[in-house]
All heavy atoms as TSV, in Angstrom:
chain	resi	resn	atom	element	x	y	z
A	1	MET	N	N	0.832	-1.186	0.000
A	1	MET	CA	C	0.000	0.000	0.000
A	1	MET	C	C	0.876	1.248	0.000
A	1	MET	O	O	1.801	1.367	0.789
A	1	MET	CB	C	-0.910	-0.012	1.220
A	1	MET	CG	C	-1.853	1.132	1.287
A	1	MET	SD	S	-2.924	0.921	2.720
A	1	MET	CE	C	-3.920	2.333	2.538
A	2	MET	N	N	0.600	2.163	-0.900
A	2	MET	CA	C	1.384	3.372	-1.024
A	2	MET	C	C	0.822	4.453	-0.103
A	2	MET	O	O	-0.384	4.619	0.017
A	2	MET	CB	C	1.374	3.863	-2.474
A	2	MET	CG	C	2.390	4.946	-2.728
A	2	MET	SD	S	2.554	5.398	-4.457
A	2	MET	CE	C	3.165	3.904	-5.161
A	3	ASN	N	N	1.720	5.170	0.570
A	3	ASN	CA	C	1.315	6.282	1.423
A	3	ASN	C	C	0.894	7.471	0.570
A	3	ASN	O	O	1.350	7.630	-0.560
A	3	ASN	CB	C	2.464	6.703	2.330
A	3	ASN	CG	C	2.780	5.670	3.371
A	3	ASN	OD1	O	1.890	5.083	3.953
A	3	ASN	ND2	N	4.058	5.435	3.602
A	4	GLU	N	N	0.053	8.315	1.141
A	4	GLU	CA	C	-0.406	9.517	0.448
A	4	GLU	C	C	0.116	10.736	1.185
A	4	GLU	O	O	-0.192	10.950	2.357
A	4	GLU	CB	C	-1.935	9.526	0.416
A	4	GLU	CG	C	-2.502	10.569	-0.497
A	4	GLU	CD	C	-3.984	10.347	-0.698
A	4	GLU	OE1	O	-4.760	10.756	0.180
A	4	GLU	OE2	O	-4.345	9.751	-1.718
A	5	LEU	N	N	0.930	11.524	0.516
A	5	LEU	CA	C	1.462	12.769	1.053
A	5	LEU	C	C	0.491	13.880	0.661
A	5	LEU	O	O	0.298	14.152	-0.529
A	5	LEU	CB	C	2.856	13.028	0.482
A	5	LEU	CG	C	3.576	14.300	0.904
A	5	LEU	CD1	C	3.755	14.350	2.412
A	5	LEU	CD2	C	4.917	14.392	0.206
A	6	ILE	N	N	-0.140	14.495	1.648
A	6	ILE	CA	C	-1.169	15.504	1.376
A	6	ILE	C	C	-0.531	16.887	1.422
A	6	ILE	O	O	-0.055	17.332	2.467
A	6	ILE	CB	C	-2.323	15.404	2.374
A	6	ILE	CG1	C	-2.949	14.008	2.283
A	6	ILE	CG2	C	-3.363	16.497	2.114
A	6	ILE	CD1	C	-3.930	13.686	3.373
A	7	ILE	N	N	-0.514	17.550	0.270
A	7	ILE	CA	C	0.096	18.864	0.115
A	7	ILE	C	C	-1.002	19.888	-0.170
A	7	ILE	O	O	-1.769	19.728	-1.113
A	7	ILE	CB	C	1.104	18.883	-1.051
A	7	ILE	CG1	C	2.188	17.820	-0.872
A	7	ILE	CG2	C	1.697	20.266	-1.236
A	7	ILE	CD1	C	3.171	18.103	0.210
A	8	LYS	N	N	-1.057	20.934	0.648
A	8	LYS	CA	C	-2.032	22.002	0.444
A	8	LYS	C	C	-1.332	23.228	-0.133
A	8	LYS	O	O	-0.331	23.692	0.407
A	8	LYS	CB	C	-2.705	22.385	1.750
A	8	LYS	CG	C	-3.743	21.402	2.176
A	8	LYS	CD	C	-4.604	21.962	3.276
A	8	LYS	CE	C	-5.670	20.939	3.614
A	8	LYS	NZ	N	-6.405	21.315	4.789
A	9	ILE	N	N	-1.883	23.738	-1.219
A	9	ILE	CA	C	-1.385	24.966	-1.830
A	9	ILE	C	C	-2.361	26.082	-1.476
A	9	ILE	O	O	-3.561	25.981	-1.742
A	9	ILE	CB	C	-1.255	24.826	-3.352
A	9	ILE	CG1	C	-0.269	23.705	-3.698
A	9	ILE	CG2	C	-0.813	26.148	-3.974
A	9	ILE	CD1	C	-0.134	23.430	-5.176
A	10	CYS	N	N	-1.838	27.124	-0.858
A	10	CYS	CA	C	-2.640	28.286	-0.463
A	10	CYS	C	C	-2.178	29.502	-1.245
A	10	CYS	O	O	-1.047	29.548	-1.735
A	10	CYS	CB	C	-2.477	28.548	1.028
A	10	CYS	SG	S	-2.914	27.144	2.060
A	11	LYS	N	N	-3.043	30.485	-1.343
A	11	LYS	CA	C	-2.718	31.693	-2.104
A	11	LYS	C	C	-2.824	32.909	-1.197
A	11	LYS	O	O	-3.791	33.053	-0.460
A	11	LYS	CB	C	-3.696	31.834	-3.265
A	11	LYS	CG	C	-3.402	32.999	-4.180
A	11	LYS	CD	C	-4.401	33.018	-5.320
A	11	LYS	CE	C	-4.088	33.954	-6.409
A	11	LYS	NZ	N	-4.005	35.311	-6.230
A	12	SER	N	N	-1.811	33.753	-1.254
A	12	SER	CA	C	-1.878	35.058	-0.604
A	12	SER	C	C	-1.931	36.093	-1.719
A	12	SER	O	O	-1.924	35.742	-2.902
A	12	SER	CB	C	-0.648	35.285	0.284
A	12	SER	OG	O	0.492	35.555	-0.494
A	13	LYS	N	N	-1.933	37.352	-1.372
A	13	LYS	CA	C	-1.972	38.366	-2.430
A	13	LYS	C	C	-0.644	38.466	-3.176
A	13	LYS	O	O	-0.597	38.968	-4.288
A	13	LYS	CB	C	-2.380	39.729	-1.878
A	13	LYS	CG	C	-1.389	40.363	-0.966
A	13	LYS	CD	C	-1.870	41.724	-0.519
A	13	LYS	CE	C	-0.766	42.433	0.241
A	13	LYS	NZ	N	-1.064	43.811	0.472
A	14	ASP	N	N	0.440	37.922	-2.587
A	14	ASP	CA	C	1.771	38.047	-3.185
A	14	ASP	C	C	2.317	36.778	-3.831
A	14	ASP	O	O	3.146	36.858	-4.728
A	14	ASP	CB	C	2.779	38.514	-2.128
A	14	ASP	CG	C	2.434	39.878	-1.568
A	14	ASP	OD1	O	1.953	40.725	-2.341
A	14	ASP	OD2	O	2.637	40.078	-0.366
A	15	HIS	N	N	1.905	35.613	-3.337
A	15	HIS	CA	C	2.487	34.371	-3.841
A	15	HIS	C	C	1.624	33.173	-3.430
A	15	HIS	O	O	0.616	33.333	-2.759
A	15	HIS	CB	C	3.920	34.193	-3.319
A	15	HIS	CG	C	3.999	33.946	-1.846
A	15	HIS	ND1	N	3.947	34.962	-0.925
A	15	HIS	CD2	C	4.109	32.804	-1.143
A	15	HIS	CE1	C	4.024	34.450	0.291
A	15	HIS	NE2	N	4.125	33.137	0.197
A	16	PHE	N	N	2.069	31.981	-3.811
A	16	PHE	CA	C	1.453	30.732	-3.387
A	16	PHE	C	C	2.370	30.083	-2.358
A	16	PHE	O	O	3.587	30.205	-2.456
A	16	PHE	CB	C	1.270	29.778	-4.575
A	16	PHE	CG	C	0.267	30.261	-5.577
A	16	PHE	CD1	C	0.662	31.043	-6.652
A	16	PHE	CD2	C	-1.076	29.935	-5.446
A	16	PHE	CE1	C	-0.258	31.498	-7.577
A	16	PHE	CE2	C	-2.001	30.385	-6.371
A	16	PHE	CZ	C	-1.593	31.166	-7.435
A	17	GLY	N	N	1.791	29.404	-1.394
A	17	GLY	CA	C	2.569	28.710	-0.377
A	17	GLY	C	C	2.070	27.292	-0.198
A	17	GLY	O	O	0.916	26.986	-0.489
A	18	VAL	N	N	2.953	26.431	0.280
A	18	VAL	CA	C	2.634	25.018	0.444
A	18	VAL	C	C	2.929	24.585	1.866
A	18	VAL	O	O	3.941	24.967	2.445
A	18	VAL	CB	C	3.488	24.163	-0.529
A	18	VAL	CG1	C	3.463	22.706	-0.151
A	18	VAL	CG2	C	3.030	24.336	-1.939
A	19	THR	N	N	2.025	23.773	2.410
A	19	THR	CA	C	2.271	23.057	3.653
A	19	THR	C	C	1.840	21.610	3.440
A	19	THR	O	O	1.016	21.327	2.577
A	19	THR	CB	C	1.482	23.647	4.839
A	19	THR	OG1	O	0.083	23.602	4.536
A	19	THR	CG2	C	1.901	25.072	5.133
A	20	ALA	N	N	2.409	20.736	4.203
A	20	ALA	CA	C	2.029	19.322	4.133
A	20	ALA	C	C	1.217	18.982	5.371
A	20	ALA	O	O	1.635	19.271	6.490
A	20	ALA	CB	C	3.261	18.447	4.047
A	21	ASP	N	N	0.058	18.397	5.170
A	21	ASP	CA	C	-0.791	18.017	6.299
A	21	ASP	C	C	-0.185	16.892	7.115
A	21	ASP	O	O	-0.401	16.830	8.323
A	21	ASP	CB	C	-2.167	17.571	5.798
A	21	ASP	CG	C	-3.123	18.720	5.590
A	21	ASP	OD1	O	-2.731	19.881	5.811
A	21	ASP	OD2	O	-4.270	18.451	5.207
A	22	ASN	N	N	0.555	16.007	6.487
A	22	ASN	CA	C	1.039	14.820	7.187
A	22	ASN	C	C	2.552	14.621	7.049
A	22	ASN	O	O	3.036	13.497	7.029
A	22	ASN	CB	C	0.289	13.585	6.703
A	22	ASN	CG	C	0.387	13.369	5.210
A	22	ASN	OD1	O	0.785	14.260	4.474
A	22	ASN	ND2	N	0.019	12.185	4.765
A	23	CYS	N	N	3.283	15.731	6.945
A	23	CYS	CA	C	4.744	15.654	6.880
A	23	CYS	C	C	5.305	16.931	7.502
A	23	CYS	O	O	5.376	17.969	6.848
A	23	CYS	CB	C	5.217	15.488	5.441
A	23	CYS	SG	S	6.999	15.295	5.280
A	24	GLU	N	N	5.674	16.833	8.761
A	24	GLU	CA	C	6.173	17.998	9.483
A	24	GLU	C	C	7.448	18.560	8.836
A	24	GLU	O	O	8.327	17.815	8.411
A	24	GLU	CB	C	6.472	17.612	10.933
A	24	GLU	CG	C	6.778	18.792	11.810
A	24	GLU	CD	C	6.937	18.398	13.270
A	24	GLU	OE1	O	6.388	17.358	13.670
A	24	GLU	OE2	O	7.620	19.147	13.981
A	25	GLY	N	N	7.514	19.880	8.755
A	25	GLY	CA	C	8.709	20.553	8.257
A	25	GLY	C	C	8.791	20.707	6.759
A	25	GLY	O	O	9.811	21.159	6.242
A	26	LEU	N	N	7.734	20.375	6.036
A	26	LEU	CA	C	7.744	20.493	4.573
A	26	LEU	C	C	6.970	21.740	4.166
A	26	LEU	O	O	5.760	21.818	4.373
A	26	LEU	CB	C	7.139	19.248	3.932
A	26	LEU	CG	C	7.079	19.209	2.410
A	26	LEU	CD1	C	8.468	19.392	1.804
A	26	LEU	CD2	C	6.469	17.912	1.937
A	27	TYR	N	N	7.693	22.721	3.628
A	27	TYR	CA	C	7.111	23.992	3.199
A	27	TYR	C	C	7.729	24.392	1.866
A	27	TYR	O	O	8.858	24.013	1.566
A	27	TYR	CB	C	7.409	25.102	4.219
A	27	TYR	CG	C	7.000	24.748	5.623
A	27	TYR	CD1	C	7.927	24.259	6.528
A	27	TYR	CD2	C	5.685	24.889	6.036
A	27	TYR	CE1	C	7.567	23.922	7.819
A	27	TYR	CE2	C	5.300	24.551	7.330
A	27	TYR	CZ	C	6.249	24.075	8.216
A	27	TYR	OH	O	5.872	23.744	9.481
A	28	ALA	N	N	7.003	25.175	1.105
A	28	ALA	CA	C	7.527	25.693	-0.160
A	28	ALA	C	C	6.705	26.910	-0.557
A	28	ALA	O	O	5.650	27.176	0.018
A	28	ALA	CB	C	7.467	24.628	-1.250
A	29	ALA	N	N	7.194	27.633	-1.574
A	29	ALA	CA	C	6.485	28.818	-2.053
A	29	ALA	C	C	6.871	29.082	-3.503
A	29	ALA	O	O	7.859	28.558	-4.006
A	29	ALA	CB	C	6.831	30.024	-1.189
A	30	GLY	N	N	6.075	29.921	-4.156
A	30	GLY	CA	C	6.372	30.311	-5.531
A	30	GLY	C	C	5.395	31.369	-6.012
A	30	GLY	O	O	4.348	31.593	-5.410
A	31	ASP	N	N	5.759	32.003	-7.107
A	31	ASP	CA	C	4.893	33.037	-7.690
A	31	ASP	C	C	3.712	32.433	-8.443
A	31	ASP	O	O	2.704	33.099	-8.649
A	31	ASP	CB	C	5.694	33.944	-8.638
A	31	ASP	CG	C	6.681	34.831	-7.882
A	31	ASP	OD1	O	6.414	35.161	-6.709
A	31	ASP	OD2	O	7.714	35.190	-8.472
A	32	THR	N	N	3.851	31.181	-8.873
A	32	THR	CA	C	2.783	30.476	-9.593
A	32	THR	C	C	2.602	29.096	-8.960
A	32	THR	O	O	3.460	28.634	-8.197
A	32	THR	CB	C	3.122	30.287	-11.081
A	32	THR	OG1	O	4.247	29.399	-11.184
A	32	THR	CG2	C	3.446	31.615	-11.771
A	33	ILE	N	N	1.505	28.429	-9.300
A	33	ILE	CA	C	1.291	27.069	-8.801
A	33	ILE	C	C	2.375	26.137	-9.317
A	33	ILE	O	O	2.886	25.290	-8.583
A	33	ILE	CB	C	-0.114	26.568	-9.190
A	33	ILE	CG1	C	-1.171	27.366	-8.426
A	33	ILE	CG2	C	-0.265	25.079	-8.910
A	33	ILE	CD1	C	-2.599	27.074	-8.824
A	34	VAL	N	N	2.768	26.303	-10.564
A	34	VAL	CA	C	3.822	25.458	-11.144
A	34	VAL	C	C	5.131	25.634	-10.372
A	34	VAL	O	O	5.801	24.656	-10.027
A	34	VAL	CB	C	4.007	25.762	-12.647
A	34	VAL	CG1	C	5.229	25.050	-13.211
A	34	VAL	CG2	C	2.761	25.376	-13.420
A	35	GLU	N	N	5.511	26.887	-10.086
A	35	GLU	CA	C	6.733	27.138	-9.322
A	35	GLU	C	C	6.630	26.542	-7.922
A	35	GLU	O	O	7.597	25.989	-7.390
A	35	GLU	CB	C	6.993	28.635	-9.199
A	35	GLU	CG	C	7.509	29.289	-10.447
A	35	GLU	CD	C	7.746	30.781	-10.256
A	35	GLU	OE1	O	7.762	31.262	-9.096
A	35	GLU	OE2	O	7.904	31.473	-11.268
A	36	CYS	N	N	5.458	26.652	-7.333
A	36	CYS	CA	C	5.227	26.128	-5.995
A	36	CYS	C	C	5.396	24.611	-5.964
A	36	CYS	O	O	6.053	24.067	-5.070
A	36	CYS	CB	C	3.817	26.521	-5.577
A	36	CYS	SG	S	3.582	26.679	-3.827
A	37	LYS	N	N	4.816	23.924	-6.931
A	37	LYS	CA	C	4.945	22.464	-6.998
A	37	LYS	C	C	6.403	22.063	-7.216
A	37	LYS	O	O	6.895	21.109	-6.599
A	37	LYS	CB	C	4.070	21.901	-8.112
A	37	LYS	CG	C	2.599	21.895	-7.765
A	37	LYS	CD	C	1.779	21.279	-8.887
A	37	LYS	CE	C	0.332	21.118	-8.503
A	37	LYS	NZ	N	-0.452	20.433	-9.554
A	38	LYS	N	N	7.096	22.782	-8.067
A	38	LYS	CA	C	8.505	22.488	-8.325
A	38	LYS	C	C	9.324	22.686	-7.045
A	38	LYS	O	O	10.192	21.876	-6.724
A	38	LYS	CB	C	9.027	23.390	-9.447
A	38	LYS	CG	C	10.443	23.117	-9.845
A	38	LYS	CD	C	10.869	23.992	-11.001
A	38	LYS	CE	C	12.308	23.747	-11.369
A	38	LYS	NZ	N	12.767	24.626	-12.453
A	39	ASP	N	N	9.022	23.754	-6.299
A	39	ASP	CA	C	9.750	24.045	-5.072
A	39	ASP	C	C	9.509	22.972	-4.009
A	39	ASP	O	O	10.434	22.578	-3.296
A	39	ASP	CB	C	9.348	25.430	-4.543
A	39	ASP	CG	C	10.306	25.960	-3.502
A	39	ASP	OD1	O	11.534	25.824	-3.682
A	39	ASP	OD2	O	9.823	26.526	-2.500
A	40	VAL	N	N	8.285	22.466	-3.911
A	40	VAL	CA	C	8.019	21.423	-2.914
A	40	VAL	C	C	8.735	20.119	-3.295
A	40	VAL	O	O	9.242	19.414	-2.420
A	40	VAL	CB	C	6.505	21.213	-2.682
A	40	VAL	CG1	C	5.867	20.371	-3.739
A	40	VAL	CG2	C	6.257	20.593	-1.324
A	41	LEU	N	N	8.818	19.815	-4.579
A	41	LEU	CA	C	9.560	18.614	-5.001
A	41	LEU	C	C	11.045	18.757	-4.689
A	41	LEU	O	O	11.702	17.794	-4.272
A	41	LEU	CB	C	9.324	18.338	-6.480
A	41	LEU	CG	C	7.882	17.985	-6.859
A	41	LEU	CD1	C	7.750	17.839	-8.375
A	41	LEU	CD2	C	7.400	16.743	-6.145
A	42	THR	N	N	11.579	19.968	-4.846
A	42	THR	CA	C	12.972	20.232	-4.478
A	42	THR	C	C	13.155	20.084	-2.971
A	42	THR	O	O	14.135	19.494	-2.508
A	42	THR	CB	C	13.399	21.633	-4.939
A	42	THR	OG1	O	13.286	21.715	-6.362
A	42	THR	CG2	C	14.817	21.960	-4.524
A	43	ALA	N	N	12.203	20.600	-2.195
A	43	ALA	CA	C	12.276	20.499	-0.735
A	43	ALA	C	C	12.269	19.033	-0.295
A	43	ALA	O	O	13.037	18.638	0.593
A	43	ALA	CB	C	11.124	21.257	-0.092
A	44	ILE	N	N	11.417	18.223	-0.915
A	44	ILE	CA	C	11.368	16.797	-0.587
A	44	ILE	C	C	12.711	16.139	-0.883
A	44	ILE	O	O	13.245	15.373	-0.075
A	44	ILE	CB	C	10.225	16.091	-1.353
A	44	ILE	CG1	C	8.868	16.537	-0.808
A	44	ILE	CG2	C	10.372	14.574	-1.267
A	44	ILE	CD1	C	7.688	16.106	-1.661
A	45	LYS	N	N	13.274	16.447	-2.034
A	45	LYS	CA	C	14.573	15.872	-2.410
A	45	LYS	C	C	15.649	16.261	-1.393
A	45	LYS	O	O	16.445	15.420	-0.975
A	45	LYS	CB	C	14.956	16.343	-3.804
A	45	LYS	CG	C	16.273	15.801	-4.289
A	45	LYS	CD	C	16.601	16.286	-5.669
A	45	LYS	CE	C	17.969	15.797	-6.090
A	45	LYS	NZ	N	18.375	16.344	-7.390
A	46	LEU	N	N	15.659	17.533	-0.992
A	46	LEU	CA	C	16.653	17.985	-0.019
A	46	LEU	C	C	16.463	17.311	1.334
A	46	LEU	O	O	17.446	16.912	1.975
A	46	LEU	CB	C	16.590	19.507	0.138
A	46	LEU	CG	C	17.125	20.306	-1.036
A	46	LEU	CD1	C	16.821	21.783	-0.863
A	46	LEU	CD2	C	18.630	20.093	-1.188
A	47	ILE	N	N	15.236	17.180	1.777
A	47	ILE	CA	C	14.970	16.504	3.047
A	47	ILE	C	C	15.490	15.073	2.997
A	47	ILE	O	O	16.155	14.598	3.917
A	47	ILE	CB	C	13.464	16.534	3.383
A	47	ILE	CG1	C	13.032	17.957	3.782
A	47	ILE	CG2	C	13.127	15.547	4.497
A	47	ILE	CD1	C	11.532	18.146	3.888
A	48	LYS	N	N	15.204	14.374	1.896
A	48	LYS	CA	C	15.592	12.962	1.779
A	48	LYS	C	C	17.099	12.776	1.649
A	48	LYS	O	O	17.643	11.765	2.099
A	48	LYS	CB	C	14.875	12.325	0.596
A	48	LYS	CG	C	13.372	12.170	0.832
A	48	LYS	CD	C	12.657	11.667	-0.384
A	48	LYS	CE	C	12.959	10.206	-0.590
A	48	LYS	NZ	N	12.115	9.582	-1.612
A	49	THR	N	N	17.785	13.726	1.032
A	49	THR	CA	C	19.218	13.546	0.805
A	49	THR	C	C	20.102	14.220	1.854
A	49	THR	O	O	21.232	13.779	2.064
A	49	THR	CB	C	19.638	14.075	-0.590
A	49	THR	OG1	O	19.325	15.458	-0.691
A	49	THR	CG2	C	18.942	13.300	-1.695
A	50	GLU	N	N	19.610	15.260	2.504
A	50	GLU	CA	C	20.467	16.032	3.407
A	50	GLU	C	C	20.237	15.760	4.886
A	50	GLU	O	O	21.137	15.965	5.688
A	50	GLU	CB	C	20.297	17.537	3.134
A	50	GLU	CG	C	20.668	17.950	1.716
A	50	GLU	CD	C	22.122	17.672	1.365
A	50	GLU	OE1	O	22.999	17.850	2.231
A	50	GLU	OE2	O	22.388	17.268	0.217
A	51	LEU	N	N	19.043	15.331	5.253
A	51	LEU	CA	C	18.785	15.049	6.668
A	51	LEU	C	C	19.258	13.644	7.019
A	51	LEU	O	O	19.171	12.728	6.198
A	51	LEU	CB	C	17.296	15.151	6.984
A	51	LEU	CG	C	16.678	16.533	7.046
A	51	LEU	CD1	C	15.190	16.432	7.370
A	51	LEU	CD2	C	17.367	17.404	8.079
A	52	PRO	N	N	19.731	13.458	8.252
A	52	PRO	CA	C	20.037	12.096	8.697
A	52	PRO	C	C	18.765	11.252	8.648
A	52	PRO	O	O	17.657	11.774	8.816
A	52	PRO	CB	C	20.503	12.282	10.142
A	52	PRO	CG	C	20.770	13.735	10.316
A	52	PRO	CD	C	19.980	14.457	9.279
A	53	ASP	N	N	18.919	9.968	8.412
A	53	ASP	CA	C	17.769	9.081	8.252
A	53	ASP	C	C	16.804	9.146	9.432
A	53	ASP	O	O	15.590	9.105	9.251
A	53	ASP	CB	C	18.240	7.644	8.025
A	53	ASP	CG	C	17.110	6.747	7.571
A	53	ASP	OD1	O	16.420	7.106	6.589
A	53	ASP	OD2	O	16.903	5.702	8.214
A	54	ASP	N	N	17.324	9.308	10.635
A	54	ASP	CA	C	16.439	9.347	11.804
A	54	ASP	C	C	15.684	10.672	11.924
A	54	ASP	O	O	14.749	10.788	12.714
A	54	ASP	CB	C	17.202	9.035	13.090
A	54	ASP	CG	C	18.299	10.035	13.399
A	54	ASP	OD1	O	18.740	10.772	12.490
A	54	ASP	OD2	O	18.721	10.080	14.568
A	55	SER	N	N	16.047	11.672	11.144
A	55	SER	CA	C	15.338	12.957	11.144
A	55	SER	C	C	14.378	13.101	9.972
A	55	SER	O	O	13.564	14.016	9.948
A	55	SER	CB	C	16.343	14.117	11.087
A	55	SER	OG	O	17.137	14.134	12.243
A	56	CYS	N	N	14.482	12.232	9.015
A	56	CYS	CA	C	13.616	12.278	7.832
A	56	CYS	C	C	12.217	11.789	8.213
A	56	CYS	O	O	12.083	10.749	8.861
A	56	CYS	CB	C	14.194	11.391	6.731
A	56	CYS	SG	S	13.280	11.469	5.180
A	57	PRO	N	N	11.172	12.526	7.833
A	57	PRO	CA	C	9.807	12.075	8.138
A	57	PRO	C	C	9.539	10.687	7.562
A	57	PRO	O	O	9.949	10.374	6.445
A	57	PRO	CB	C	8.926	13.123	7.460
A	57	PRO	CG	C	9.789	14.339	7.362
A	57	PRO	CD	C	11.181	13.818	7.136
A	58	GLU	N	N	8.859	9.856	8.332
A	58	GLU	CA	C	8.589	8.466	7.945
A	58	GLU	C	C	7.928	8.356	6.571
A	58	GLU	O	O	8.256	7.481	5.794
A	58	GLU	CB	C	7.719	7.777	8.993
A	58	GLU	CG	C	8.460	7.382	10.241
A	58	GLU	CD	C	9.572	6.376	9.996
A	58	GLU	OE1	O	9.373	5.420	9.229
A	58	GLU	OE2	O	10.652	6.562	10.590
A	59	ILE	N	N	6.995	9.255	6.276
A	59	ILE	CA	C	6.258	9.156	5.016
A	59	ILE	C	C	7.181	9.282	3.806
A	59	ILE	O	O	6.915	8.721	2.745
A	59	ILE	CB	C	5.105	10.180	4.953
A	59	ILE	CG1	C	4.141	9.814	3.819
A	59	ILE	CG2	C	5.632	11.602	4.822
A	59	ILE	CD1	C	2.816	10.512	3.879
A	60	LEU	N	N	8.287	10.010	3.960
A	60	LEU	CA	C	9.219	10.208	2.837
A	60	LEU	C	C	10.217	9.069	2.690
A	60	LEU	O	O	10.949	9.011	1.702
A	60	LEU	CB	C	9.963	11.535	2.991
A	60	LEU	CG	C	9.099	12.792	2.996
A	60	LEU	CD1	C	9.973	14.030	3.148
A	60	LEU	CD2	C	8.245	12.883	1.750
A	61	LYS	N	N	10.258	8.157	3.642
A	61	LYS	CA	C	11.211	7.045	3.587
A	61	LYS	C	C	10.759	5.932	2.648
A	61	LYS	O	O	11.573	5.197	2.125
A	61	LYS	CB	C	11.456	6.483	4.981
A	61	LYS	CG	C	12.213	7.435	5.876
A	61	LYS	CD	C	12.426	6.835	7.239
A	61	LYS	CE	C	13.156	7.799	8.156
A	61	LYS	NZ	N	13.331	7.239	9.503
A	62	GLY	N	N	9.463	5.795	2.469
A	62	GLY	CA	C	8.942	4.744	1.608
A	62	GLY	C	C	8.356	5.324	0.333
A	62	GLY	O	O	8.615	6.463	-0.030
A	63	GLN	N	N	7.546	4.522	-0.321
A	63	GLN	CA	C	6.876	5.002	-1.529
A	63	GLN	C	C	5.646	5.803	-1.120
A	63	GLN	O	O	4.949	5.447	-0.163
A	63	GLN	CB	C	6.465	3.835	-2.414
A	63	GLN	CG	C	7.635	3.142	-3.060
A	63	GLN	CD	C	7.161	2.143	-4.098
A	63	GLN	OE1	O	6.081	1.586	-4.002
A	63	GLN	NE2	N	7.983	1.948	-5.111
A	64	TYR	N	N	5.406	6.873	-1.846
A	64	TYR	CA	C	4.258	7.724	-1.569
A	64	TYR	C	C	3.811	8.370	-2.864
A	64	TYR	O	O	4.550	8.445	-3.836
A	64	TYR	CB	C	4.615	8.804	-0.537
A	64	TYR	CG	C	5.740	9.698	-0.982
A	64	TYR	CD1	C	5.502	10.841	-1.732
A	64	TYR	CD2	C	7.053	9.370	-0.685
A	64	TYR	CE1	C	6.544	11.640	-2.171
A	64	TYR	CE2	C	8.100	10.160	-1.121
A	64	TYR	CZ	C	7.833	11.301	-1.859
A	64	TYR	OH	O	8.869	12.086	-2.297
A	65	GLU	N	N	2.571	8.810	-2.856
A	65	GLU	CA	C	2.080	9.623	-3.957
A	65	GLU	C	C	1.574	10.916	-3.356
A	65	GLU	O	O	1.150	10.959	-2.202
A	65	GLU	CB	C	1.010	8.904	-4.764
A	65	GLU	CG	C	-0.210	8.492	-3.989
A	65	GLU	CD	C	-1.181	7.661	-4.836
A	65	GLU	OE1	O	-0.784	7.135	-5.883
A	65	GLU	OE2	O	-2.331	7.555	-4.412
A	66	ILE	N	N	1.644	11.979	-4.134
A	66	ILE	CA	C	1.245	13.296	-3.649
A	66	ILE	C	C	-0.203	13.571	-4.038
A	66	ILE	O	O	-0.583	13.406	-5.194
A	66	ILE	CB	C	2.165	14.397	-4.210
A	66	ILE	CG1	C	3.593	14.182	-3.718
A	66	ILE	CG2	C	1.648	15.780	-3.801
A	66	ILE	CD1	C	4.607	15.145	-4.295
A	67	GLU	N	N	-0.975	13.978	-3.050
A	67	GLU	CA	C	-2.323	14.483	-3.311
A	67	GLU	C	C	-2.247	15.998	-3.146
A	67	GLU	O	O	-1.997	16.503	-2.058
A	67	GLU	CB	C	-3.344	13.915	-2.329
A	67	GLU	CG	C	-4.727	14.498	-2.570
A	67	GLU	CD	C	-5.748	14.066	-1.548
A	67	GLU	OE1	O	-5.682	12.917	-1.086
A	67	GLU	OE2	O	-6.614	14.886	-1.223
A	68	TRP	N	N	-2.433	16.715	-4.246
A	68	TRP	CA	C	-2.403	18.184	-4.223
A	68	TRP	C	C	-3.793	18.681	-3.878
A	68	TRP	O	O	-4.779	18.318	-4.515
A	68	TRP	CB	C	-1.986	18.732	-5.587
A	68	TRP	CG	C	-0.640	18.286	-6.026
A	68	TRP	CD1	C	-0.369	17.277	-6.902
A	68	TRP	CD2	C	0.625	18.802	-5.646
A	68	TRP	NE1	N	0.979	17.128	-7.080
A	68	TRP	CE2	C	1.622	18.058	-6.325
A	68	TRP	CE3	C	1.026	19.822	-4.790
A	68	TRP	CZ2	C	2.978	18.315	-6.172
A	68	TRP	CZ3	C	2.389	20.076	-4.643
A	68	TRP	CH2	C	3.343	19.330	-5.329
A	69	GLN	N	N	-3.876	19.516	-2.851
A	69	GLN	CA	C	-5.141	20.133	-2.475
A	69	GLN	C	C	-4.971	21.642	-2.574
A	69	GLN	O	O	-3.923	22.176	-2.229
A	69	GLN	CB	C	-5.538	19.744	-1.056
A	69	GLN	CG	C	-5.810	18.275	-0.886
A	69	GLN	CD	C	-6.240	17.908	0.514
A	69	GLN	OE1	O	-6.231	18.730	1.435
A	69	GLN	NE2	N	-6.595	16.651	0.705
A	70	TYR	N	N	-6.015	22.320	-3.034
A	70	TYR	CA	C	-5.961	23.764	-3.237
A	70	TYR	C	C	-6.880	24.431	-2.231
A	70	TYR	O	O	-8.036	24.057	-2.099
A	70	TYR	CB	C	-6.365	24.105	-4.671
A	70	TYR	CG	C	-5.456	23.428	-5.672
A	70	TYR	CD1	C	-5.797	22.202	-6.221
A	70	TYR	CD2	C	-4.248	23.992	-6.015
A	70	TYR	CE1	C	-4.957	21.561	-7.119
A	70	TYR	CE2	C	-3.393	23.364	-6.917
A	70	TYR	CZ	C	-3.758	22.147	-7.457
A	70	TYR	OH	O	-2.920	21.510	-8.327
A	71	ASP	N	N	-6.356	25.405	-1.520
A	71	ASP	CA	C	-7.087	26.092	-0.467
A	71	ASP	C	C	-7.119	27.587	-0.773
A	71	ASP	O	O	-6.440	28.382	-0.142
A	71	ASP	CB	C	-6.423	25.816	0.882
A	71	ASP	CG	C	-7.233	26.331	2.047
A	71	ASP	OD1	O	-8.444	26.561	1.876
A	71	ASP	OD2	O	-6.659	26.492	3.140
A	72	PHE	N	N	-7.910	27.943	-1.810
A	72	PHE	CA	C	-8.092	29.367	-2.130
A	72	PHE	C	C	-9.375	29.586	-2.883
A	72	PHE	O	O	-10.076	28.726	-3.231
A	72	PHE	CB	C	-6.923	29.973	-2.899
A	72	PHE	CG	C	-6.396	29.177	-4.068
A	72	PHE	CD1	C	-6.941	29.281	-5.341
A	72	PHE	CD2	C	-5.335	28.337	-3.882
A	72	PHE	CE1	C	-6.426	28.582	-6.412
A	72	PHE	CE2	C	-4.814	27.616	-4.956
A	72	PHE	CZ	C	-5.362	27.729	-6.214
């Protein structure tokens, strides 16, 4: 069974921002939704490659799929 990483994209008057409902410490931002999604994928890659294994959120250690949710 594949885990589901729930990513919420929110909009302010200046930019878009991302938070993860079920992955602590995962944030991103961008001027467009496309930039925001790209930034969150970069953040995930950095978390997985730069953090020690015991600090990496469990959901990112296995297989997961991203569910994008829009909150605006």
